[in-house]
Backbone bond lengths (Angstrom), bond angles and torsions (degrees), N, CA, C in turn:
res aa  C-N    CA-C-N  psi(-1)  N-CA   C-N-CA  omega(-1)  CA-C   N-CA-C  phi
1 X - - - 1.423 - - 1.640 113.26 -
2 X 1.332 110.47 -41.14 1.439 118.33 176.50 1.489 112.61 -60.35
3 X 1.216 116.54 -38.11 1.483 116.22 -177.92 1.528 109.28 -71.19
4 X 1.350 118.30 -37.54 1.442 123.51 175.16 1.567 117.38 -58.76
5 X 1.329 107.07 -36.10 1.516 117.10 -179.37 1.611 103.97 -71.65
6 X 1.230 116.69 -49.00 1.498 121.76 -175.32 1.502 105.45 -62.73
7 X 1.397 120.51 -43.63 1.428 118.61 174.66 1.434 119.75 -58.64
8 X 1.423 115.81 -37.18 1.418 119.42 170.09 1.451 121.00 -54.56
9 X 1.438 109.58 -34.54 1.465 121.23 179.61 1.585 114.52 -79.02
10 X 1.299 107.54 -24.88 1.446 110.59 -178.19 1.575 117.46 -90.61
11 X 1.313 112.98 -25.77 1.385 117.91 -172.55 1.587 107.98 -62.24
12 X 1.340 119.60 -43.32 1.498 110.41 -178.09 1.528 116.05 -65.99
13 X 1.346 113.43 -23.15 1.495 116.14 176.38 1.437 110.63 -76.37
14 X 1.397 118.16 -29.14 1.481 120.40 171.29 1.536 114.77 -68.09
15 X 1.219 115.32 -29.25 1.474 122.45 -177.00 1.514 114.67 -95.01
16 X 1.266 118.01 -1.93 1.526 129.11 -178.84 1.556 105.52 -51.31
17 X 1.393 114.45 146.61 1.522 120.19 171.15 1.537 107.65 -135.41
18 X 1.381 120.41 1.34 1.342 124.01 -174.77 1.553 114.58 -81.13
19 X 1.450 111.73 -160.60 1.484 112.73 -179.81 1.485 108.25 -70.90
20 X 1.202 119.30 142.21 1.529 126.33 176.47 1.539 109.06 87.03
21 X 1.251 123.66 -4.02 1.442 127.07 -177.49 1.544 113.97 -65.08
22 X 1.354 113.35 -22.81 1.510 113.98 -179.60 1.533 109.49 -74.67
23 X 1.253 117.11 -18.31 1.592 121.94 172.36 1.482 110.58 -93.17
24 X 1.275 114.33 -37.48 1.553 118.03 -171.23 1.494 109.12 -76.96
25 X 1.371 122.62 -46.62 1.345 124.17 -172.53 1.527 116.97 -56.69
26 X 1.367 119.25 -51.00 1.434 119.26 178.82 1.556 112.40 -59.50
27 X 1.232 116.80 -41.18 1.518 118.35 175.92 1.471 114.82 -63.56
28 X 1.291 117.65 -46.08 1.486 120.95 177.35 1.591 108.54 -65.56
29 X 1.154 122.87 -40.75 1.486 127.71 173.65 1.445 111.12 -54.91
30 X 1.344 120.89 -47.15 1.420 120.95 177.24 1.512 115.28 -61.66
31 X 1.405 108.88 -45.44 1.490 115.70 179.46 1.480 112.74 -63.40
32 X 1.339 121.15 -41.46 1.440 124.16 177.26 1.429 107.92 -63.81
33 X 1.260 123.20 -41.14 1.542 122.85 174.99 1.455 110.33 -64.02
34 X 1.113 127.56 -43.09 1.540 132.84 175.09 1.569 108.37 -55.58
35 X 1.252 112.30 -52.06 1.500 116.03 -178.67 1.402 110.45 -66.06
36 X 1.146 125.35 -44.89 1.488 127.17 178.14 1.516 110.99 -61.83
37 X 1.352 120.36 -46.01 1.381 120.82 179.45 1.622 109.20 -64.46
38 X 1.328 114.23 -41.94 1.485 114.41 179.56 1.575 109.33 -63.62
39 X 1.250 121.88 -33.50 1.518 125.32 178.63 1.405 108.25 -65.24
40 X 1.470 118.59 -48.83 1.492 118.74 175.39 1.476 115.43 -61.89
41 X 1.362 123.36 -44.36 1.331 124.77 174.63 1.538 114.57 -59.81
42 X 1.224 119.04 -41.00 1.446 127.60 -174.89 1.719 110.08 -69.52
43 X 1.391 111.50 -42.96 1.415 114.11 -174.27 1.552 113.43 -93.09
44 X 1.348 117.86 -21.31 1.475 118.76 -170.98 1.515 109.22 -117.54
45 X 1.267 119.36 -57.84 1.556 124.76 -173.30 1.544 110.88 -68.17
46 X 1.304 124.14 -55.38 1.318 128.06 -172.55 1.621 113.13 -57.07
47 X 1.316 109.61 -56.47 1.550 111.82 177.94 1.611 110.42 -57.99
48 X 1.334 118.24 -40.19 1.425 112.85 178.64 1.445 115.43 -64.51
49 X 1.273 120.69 -43.41 1.432 121.86 173.30 1.473 116.06 -58.13
50 X 1.283 113.59 -41.59 1.561 120.17 178.54 1.563 104.29 -63.30
51 X 1.329 124.65 -43.78 1.378 128.16 173.00 1.499 116.17 -52.64
52 X 1.391 116.01 -48.35 1.430 121.95 175.28 1.510 116.19 -60.79
53 X 1.257 112.17 -45.28 1.541 119.82 178.51 1.453 110.54 -71.48
54 X 1.199 126.40 -36.76 1.468 128.06 -179.78 1.523 107.01 -70.20
55 X 1.349 116.24 -39.99 1.508 116.29 179.98 1.466 109.06 -63.97
56 X 1.394 125.11 -42.82 1.368 127.97 -175.79 1.560 108.99 -65.59
57 X 1.389 120.74 -30.28 1.432 121.44 -179.83 1.446 112.82 -73.86
58 X 1.359 119.30 -24.16 1.479 120.96 -177.97 1.570 112.79 -69.52
59 X 1.333 114.68 -31.51 1.505 116.23 -178.30 1.457 115.95 -74.70
């Protein structure tokens, strides 16, 4: 939930076209990319890795 709130705050900065957007847009794009990759890793990759390692430990 925290990542989604942070994304909602950064998306307008990534879409900015006004004064100062040449500095603001690249930074916001990097932050949004990092937040999305963190969300993907947390929700999909880490649970599947845990499942695979826990399954091997049972045998």
